[in-house]
C-alpha beads as a LAMMPS data file, in Angstrom:
LAMMPS data file: protein, C-alpha beads

270 atoms
269 bonds

1 atom types
1 bond types

-500.0 500.0 xlo xhi
-500.0 500.0 ylo yhi
-500.0 500.0 zlo zhi

Masses

1 110.0

Atoms # bond

1 1 1 -393.895 390.845 -16.009
2 1 1 -395.878 387.667 -16.660
3 1 1 -396.993 386.467 -20.062
4 1 1 -399.730 384.162 -21.332
5 1 1 -397.248 381.819 -22.991
6 1 1 -397.830 378.294 -21.745
7 1 1 -395.254 375.664 -20.878
8 1 1 -396.663 373.305 -23.505
9 1 1 -395.849 369.651 -24.003
10 1 1 -392.885 368.121 -25.843
11 1 1 -393.494 365.741 -28.695
12 1 1 -393.286 362.032 -27.970
13 1 1 -389.952 360.365 -28.771
14 1 1 -391.470 358.688 -31.825
15 1 1 -392.972 361.922 -33.156
16 1 1 -389.702 363.753 -32.506
17 1 1 -387.870 361.132 -34.547
18 1 1 -390.387 361.527 -37.387
19 1 1 -389.930 365.293 -37.403
20 1 1 -386.137 365.063 -37.406
21 1 1 -386.200 362.511 -40.235
22 1 1 -388.436 364.791 -42.311
23 1 1 -386.314 367.832 -41.523
24 1 1 -383.167 365.991 -42.597
25 1 1 -384.814 364.726 -45.791
26 1 1 -386.922 367.692 -46.926
27 1 1 -385.273 370.600 -45.122
28 1 1 -388.535 371.764 -43.546
29 1 1 -391.489 370.421 -41.546
30 1 1 -395.019 371.735 -41.057
31 1 1 -395.872 371.059 -37.394
32 1 1 -399.516 372.133 -37.389
33 1 1 -401.584 373.833 -34.649
34 1 1 -399.414 374.696 -31.648
35 1 1 -400.161 378.024 -29.917
36 1 1 -403.471 378.943 -28.295
37 1 1 -405.439 382.022 -29.453
38 1 1 -404.466 384.133 -26.412
39 1 1 -400.789 383.360 -27.016
40 1 1 -401.126 384.405 -30.644
41 1 1 -402.922 387.603 -29.605
42 1 1 -400.207 388.505 -27.082
43 1 1 -397.407 388.024 -29.591
44 1 1 -399.167 389.983 -32.297
45 1 1 -399.994 392.781 -29.838
46 1 1 -396.318 393.042 -28.899
47 1 1 -395.394 393.423 -32.558
48 1 1 -398.052 396.065 -33.118
49 1 1 -396.911 398.052 -30.061
50 1 1 -393.284 397.878 -31.122
51 1 1 -394.132 399.038 -34.637
52 1 1 -396.168 401.955 -33.257
53 1 1 -393.281 403.110 -31.054
54 1 1 -391.286 405.793 -32.953
55 1 1 -388.134 404.903 -31.013
56 1 1 -388.145 401.470 -32.603
57 1 1 -387.667 403.013 -36.041
58 1 1 -384.338 404.642 -35.284
59 1 1 -381.569 402.983 -37.366
60 1 1 -379.725 401.651 -34.326
61 1 1 -382.797 400.125 -32.730
62 1 1 -385.018 397.162 -33.397
63 1 1 -385.925 396.819 -37.051
64 1 1 -384.359 395.901 -40.392
65 1 1 -385.640 397.129 -43.760
66 1 1 -389.084 397.912 -42.357
67 1 1 -389.935 394.209 -42.090
68 1 1 -387.822 392.416 -39.480
69 1 1 -388.311 393.430 -35.825
70 1 1 -385.219 392.391 -33.893
71 1 1 -384.615 391.094 -30.357
72 1 1 -388.271 390.579 -29.543
73 1 1 -387.336 388.872 -26.263
74 1 1 -386.200 392.283 -24.995
75 1 1 -389.480 393.945 -25.806
76 1 1 -392.094 391.602 -24.385
77 1 1 -391.994 388.547 -22.127
78 1 1 -394.424 386.729 -24.389
79 1 1 -391.673 386.523 -26.996
80 1 1 -389.038 385.739 -24.378
81 1 1 -391.090 382.875 -22.966
82 1 1 -391.761 381.542 -26.457
83 1 1 -388.077 380.582 -26.630
84 1 1 -388.525 377.884 -23.969
85 1 1 -392.081 376.882 -24.885
86 1 1 -392.730 373.269 -25.716
87 1 1 -392.588 371.607 -28.124
88 1 1 -390.122 374.119 -29.599
89 1 1 -387.373 373.957 -26.969
90 1 1 -387.114 370.184 -26.737
91 1 1 -387.267 369.886 -30.520
92 1 1 -384.419 372.393 -30.869
93 1 1 -382.418 370.428 -28.307
94 1 1 -383.077 367.164 -30.150
95 1 1 -381.890 368.643 -33.460
96 1 1 -379.084 370.951 -32.296
97 1 1 -377.926 369.430 -29.007
98 1 1 -378.884 369.954 -25.388
99 1 1 -376.636 373.009 -25.068
100 1 1 -378.170 374.848 -28.045
101 1 1 -379.301 378.435 -27.728
102 1 1 -381.387 381.127 -29.336
103 1 1 -379.359 382.572 -32.203
104 1 1 -381.763 385.485 -32.675
105 1 1 -385.437 386.324 -32.365
106 1 1 -386.731 388.442 -35.205
107 1 1 -390.438 388.831 -35.921
108 1 1 -391.582 389.631 -39.460
109 1 1 -394.161 392.223 -40.402
110 1 1 -394.983 392.369 -44.118
111 1 1 -397.317 395.006 -45.531
112 1 1 -399.302 394.387 -48.732
113 1 1 -397.044 394.649 -51.774
114 1 1 -398.113 392.343 -54.610
115 1 1 -395.396 393.713 -56.908
116 1 1 -392.492 392.641 -54.718
117 1 1 -390.240 390.280 -56.645
118 1 1 -387.608 387.725 -55.729
119 1 1 -386.513 387.419 -52.150
120 1 1 -385.222 383.844 -52.508
121 1 1 -382.296 383.189 -50.194
122 1 1 -380.781 380.982 -47.577
123 1 1 -379.930 382.590 -44.268
124 1 1 -376.415 383.989 -43.936
125 1 1 -373.632 381.804 -45.395
126 1 1 -373.730 378.590 -47.397
127 1 1 -372.451 376.269 -44.687
128 1 1 -371.257 373.455 -46.968
129 1 1 -370.490 375.067 -50.348
130 1 1 -369.762 373.078 -53.490
131 1 1 -367.792 374.155 -56.548
132 1 1 -369.394 374.267 -59.983
133 1 1 -368.111 370.814 -60.928
134 1 1 -370.125 369.115 -58.169
135 1 1 -373.861 369.174 -58.808
136 1 1 -375.142 368.577 -55.275
137 1 1 -374.423 366.873 -51.968
138 1 1 -374.878 363.110 -51.896
139 1 1 -378.482 362.365 -50.818
140 1 1 -377.215 359.411 -48.783
141 1 1 -375.631 361.761 -46.271
142 1 1 -377.503 363.604 -43.541
143 1 1 -376.797 367.308 -43.892
144 1 1 -375.833 368.767 -40.501
145 1 1 -378.244 371.356 -39.101
146 1 1 -376.389 374.279 -37.562
147 1 1 -379.258 376.776 -37.453
148 1 1 -382.980 376.042 -37.308
149 1 1 -385.828 378.522 -37.709
150 1 1 -389.250 377.994 -36.137
151 1 1 -392.027 380.283 -37.366
152 1 1 -395.528 380.791 -35.996
153 1 1 -397.987 382.807 -38.119
154 1 1 -399.838 385.366 -36.001
155 1 1 -402.386 385.949 -38.762
156 1 1 -403.966 383.355 -41.016
157 1 1 -401.678 382.743 -43.995
158 1 1 -403.762 379.944 -45.464
159 1 1 -403.904 381.261 -49.023
160 1 1 -401.087 382.294 -51.352
161 1 1 -402.433 385.864 -51.508
162 1 1 -401.415 386.396 -47.859
163 1 1 -397.716 385.866 -48.562
164 1 1 -396.826 382.480 -47.057
165 1 1 -393.324 381.248 -46.450
166 1 1 -392.196 379.347 -49.534
167 1 1 -389.435 376.745 -49.673
168 1 1 -387.732 374.607 -52.283
169 1 1 -387.754 371.103 -50.774
170 1 1 -384.386 369.378 -50.314
171 1 1 -382.455 372.434 -51.520
172 1 1 -380.324 372.295 -48.344
173 1 1 -378.446 369.646 -50.369
174 1 1 -377.605 372.145 -53.126
175 1 1 -374.408 373.515 -51.589
176 1 1 -375.040 376.900 -53.179
177 1 1 -377.451 379.820 -53.251
178 1 1 -380.771 379.747 -55.176
179 1 1 -380.294 379.107 -58.884
180 1 1 -383.004 381.531 -60.027
181 1 1 -384.079 384.803 -58.359
182 1 1 -387.731 384.332 -59.326
183 1 1 -388.432 380.600 -59.691
184 1 1 -385.677 378.404 -58.256
185 1 1 -385.803 374.624 -58.453
186 1 1 -383.796 371.731 -57.093
187 1 1 -383.875 368.130 -58.325
188 1 1 -386.809 369.055 -60.560
189 1 1 -388.835 370.426 -57.627
190 1 1 -389.984 374.035 -57.579
191 1 1 -391.244 376.162 -54.697
192 1 1 -393.830 374.949 -52.184
193 1 1 -396.019 377.302 -50.128
194 1 1 -396.404 376.540 -46.415
195 1 1 -400.043 377.473 -45.840
196 1 1 -400.935 377.848 -42.183
197 1 1 -403.452 379.267 -39.731
198 1 1 -402.549 381.640 -36.900
199 1 1 -400.985 379.564 -34.134
200 1 1 -399.689 376.841 -36.432
201 1 1 -395.941 376.253 -36.523
202 1 1 -393.342 375.090 -39.004
203 1 1 -389.575 374.820 -39.012
204 1 1 -386.740 374.663 -41.495
205 1 1 -383.007 374.275 -41.804
206 1 1 -381.632 377.747 -42.511
207 1 1 -379.802 376.294 -45.549
208 1 1 -383.000 375.559 -47.459
209 1 1 -383.914 378.063 -50.186
210 1 1 -386.874 380.080 -48.918
211 1 1 -388.671 383.405 -48.999
212 1 1 -391.782 385.185 -47.833
213 1 1 -394.044 385.272 -50.901
214 1 1 -395.407 388.672 -51.989
215 1 1 -398.295 389.798 -49.816
216 1 1 -401.039 390.378 -52.383
217 1 1 -403.826 390.803 -49.851
218 1 1 -405.201 393.898 -48.125
219 1 1 -403.825 393.046 -44.660
220 1 1 -400.480 392.900 -42.898
221 1 1 -398.758 389.546 -42.442
222 1 1 -397.369 388.874 -38.946
223 1 1 -394.896 386.074 -38.158
224 1 1 -393.345 385.285 -34.796
225 1 1 -390.887 382.594 -33.854
226 1 1 -387.386 381.728 -32.714
227 1 1 -384.095 380.980 -34.455
228 1 1 -382.054 378.345 -32.609
229 1 1 -378.479 377.225 -33.240
230 1 1 -375.791 374.921 -31.981
231 1 1 -373.833 376.427 -29.134
232 1 1 -370.663 377.029 -31.188
233 1 1 -372.612 379.290 -33.568
234 1 1 -372.431 382.710 -31.952
235 1 1 -375.626 384.607 -31.220
236 1 1 -376.518 387.375 -33.667
237 1 1 -377.602 390.140 -31.309
238 1 1 -376.760 393.610 -32.594
239 1 1 -374.460 395.419 -31.757
240 1 1 -372.672 392.082 -31.346
241 1 1 -369.552 392.338 -29.150
242 1 1 -370.997 395.441 -27.493
243 1 1 -374.380 393.843 -26.851
244 1 1 -375.485 393.475 -23.248
245 1 1 -378.731 391.714 -22.474
246 1 1 -380.998 393.975 -20.378
247 1 1 -381.445 392.890 -16.768
248 1 1 -385.230 392.704 -17.084
249 1 1 -384.893 389.831 -19.564
250 1 1 -383.481 387.596 -16.807
251 1 1 -386.233 388.312 -14.276
252 1 1 -388.164 385.115 -13.544
253 1 1 -386.341 383.150 -16.261
254 1 1 -385.908 379.444 -15.506
255 1 1 -382.425 377.872 -15.713
256 1 1 -383.373 376.322 -19.044
257 1 1 -384.595 379.621 -20.469
258 1 1 -381.449 381.344 -19.221
259 1 1 -379.313 378.799 -21.062
260 1 1 -381.395 379.224 -24.213
261 1 1 -380.839 382.973 -23.866
262 1 1 -377.100 382.289 -23.901
263 1 1 -376.060 381.849 -20.255
264 1 1 -373.874 378.777 -20.746
265 1 1 -371.550 376.894 -18.466
266 1 1 -367.862 376.680 -19.356
267 1 1 -367.180 374.729 -22.500
268 1 1 -364.821 374.467 -25.458
269 1 1 -362.661 377.600 -25.820
270 1 1 -363.864 379.054 -22.559

Bonds

1 1 1 2
2 1 2 3
3 1 3 4
4 1 4 5
5 1 5 6
6 1 6 7
7 1 7 8
8 1 8 9
9 1 9 10
10 1 10 11
11 1 11 12
12 1 12 13
13 1 13 14
14 1 14 15
15 1 15 16
16 1 16 17
17 1 17 18
18 1 18 19
19 1 19 20
20 1 20 21
21 1 21 22
22 1 22 23
23 1 23 24
24 1 24 25
25 1 25 26
26 1 26 27
27 1 27 28
28 1 28 29
29 1 29 30
30 1 30 31
31 1 31 32
32 1 32 33
33 1 33 34
34 1 34 35
35 1 35 36
36 1 36 37
37 1 37 38
38 1 38 39
39 1 39 40
40 1 40 41
41 1 41 42
42 1 42 43
43 1 43 44
44 1 44 45
45 1 45 46
46 1 46 47
47 1 47 48
48 1 48 49
49 1 49 50
50 1 50 51
51 1 51 52
52 1 52 53
53 1 53 54
54 1 54 55
55 1 55 56
56 1 56 57
57 1 57 58
58 1 58 59
59 1 59 60
60 1 60 61
61 1 61 62
62 1 62 63
63 1 63 64
64 1 64 65
65 1 65 66
66 1 66 67
67 1 67 68
68 1 68 69
69 1 69 70
70 1 70 71
71 1 71 72
72 1 72 73
73 1 73 74
74 1 74 75
75 1 75 76
76 1 76 77
77 1 77 78
78 1 78 79
79 1 79 80
80 1 80 81
81 1 81 82
82 1 82 83
83 1 83 84
84 1 84 85
85 1 85 86
86 1 86 87
87 1 87 88
88 1 88 89
89 1 89 90
90 1 90 91
91 1 91 92
92 1 92 93
93 1 93 94
94 1 94 95
95 1 95 96
96 1 96 97
97 1 97 98
98 1 98 99
99 1 99 100
100 1 100 101
101 1 101 102
102 1 102 103
103 1 103 104
104 1 104 105
105 1 105 106
106 1 106 107
107 1 107 108
108 1 108 109
109 1 109 110
110 1 110 111
111 1 111 112
112 1 112 113
113 1 113 114
114 1 114 115
115 1 115 116
116 1 116 117
117 1 117 118
118 1 118 119
119 1 119 120
120 1 120 121
121 1 121 122
122 1 122 123
123 1 123 124
124 1 124 125
125 1 125 126
126 1 126 127
127 1 127 128
128 1 128 129
129 1 129 130
130 1 130 131
131 1 131 132
132 1 132 133
133 1 133 134
134 1 134 135
135 1 135 136
136 1 136 137
137 1 137 138
138 1 138 139
139 1 139 140
140 1 140 141
141 1 141 142
142 1 142 143
143 1 143 144
144 1 144 145
145 1 145 146
146 1 146 147
147 1 147 148
148 1 148 149
149 1 149 150
150 1 150 151
151 1 151 152
152 1 152 153
153 1 153 154
154 1 154 155
155 1 155 156
156 1 156 157
157 1 157 158
158 1 158 159
159 1 159 160
160 1 160 161
161 1 161 162
162 1 162 163
163 1 163 164
164 1 164 165
165 1 165 166
166 1 166 167
167 1 167 168
168 1 168 169
169 1 169 170
170 1 170 171
171 1 171 172
172 1 172 173
173 1 173 174
174 1 174 175
175 1 175 176
176 1 176 177
177 1 177 178
178 1 178 179
179 1 179 180
180 1 180 181
181 1 181 182
182 1 182 183
183 1 183 184
184 1 184 185
185 1 185 186
186 1 186 187
187 1 187 188
188 1 188 189
189 1 189 190
190 1 190 191
191 1 191 192
192 1 192 193
193 1 193 194
194 1 194 195
195 1 195 196
196 1 196 197
197 1 197 198
198 1 198 199
199 1 199 200
200 1 200 201
201 1 201 202
202 1 202 203
203 1 203 204
204 1 204 205
205 1 205 206
206 1 206 207
207 1 207 208
208 1 208 209
209 1 209 210
210 1 210 211
211 1 211 212
212 1 212 213
213 1 213 214
214 1 214 215
215 1 215 216
216 1 216 217
217 1 217 218
218 1 218 219
219 1 219 220
220 1 220 221
221 1 221 222
222 1 222 223
223 1 223 224
224 1 224 225
225 1 225 226
226 1 226 227
227 1 227 228
228 1 228 229
229 1 229 230
230 1 230 231
231 1 231 232
232 1 232 233
233 1 233 234
234 1 234 235
235 1 235 236
236 1 236 237
237 1 237 238
238 1 238 239
239 1 239 240
240 1 240 241
241 1 241 242
242 1 242 243
243 1 243 244
244 1 244 245
245 1 245 246
246 1 246 247
247 1 247 248
248 1 248 249
249 1 249 250
250 1 250 251
251 1 251 252
252 1 252 253
253 1 253 254
254 1 254 255
255 1 255 256
256 1 256 257
257 1 257 258
258 1 258 259
259 1 259 260
260 1 260 261
261 1 261 262
262 1 262 263
263 1 263 264
264 1 264 265
265 1 265 266
266 1 266 267
267 1 267 268
268 1 268 269
269 1 269 270
């Protein structure tokens, strides 16, 4: 099954270097307009169809907490092909190494709920934890990036009322979880909203403190994207050791896309 997702163009070497420097320094980067309107429409349509399918709401299937739709690459080739789309793939390779892969591909659907509180987190574990006696990591060091999230809004999220992704800049240097459930700050800097139009893109180190702000509007927020990781970080595809990628996912996939999906050559440990 074909999809409207384009091949795209990688960033120039100089622009790639700028993005990596900003990612290392701030923990996130707003990339700006990236996807075309028909690509956005295809991705959003896939999310809407999945949400409307009763089978997708069974506990063992494809959603978490009524917000996160899992393994989108299985459901629609538009999401699968997004994994290898430029400039995302080459940027992931530049940050994480040429043998990186997709860690997971969850799309986020957030209904209006202006009363929702908190939500500040970093994804999964604190990779480089500090004890209470050490205030923060030395800013002279470059914090390694093990996992990188790229998001693409599929609806305009250009005002705070629509529930943008919020981050605390440079908090990937904190070495601990957010210091306040409602209004965290790091080095005197509080939260920043990443305001974006549908089709824009932004990325962040999964160790930065972030959340989806409360959706105080009258419409649903849709976010697509890809989570990439270094090869040694195992893919998070439920049910994990029992997971088997469906055969249809491989149909027509280029060698690069197959590797990003996890089909690696022999390496360390096997």
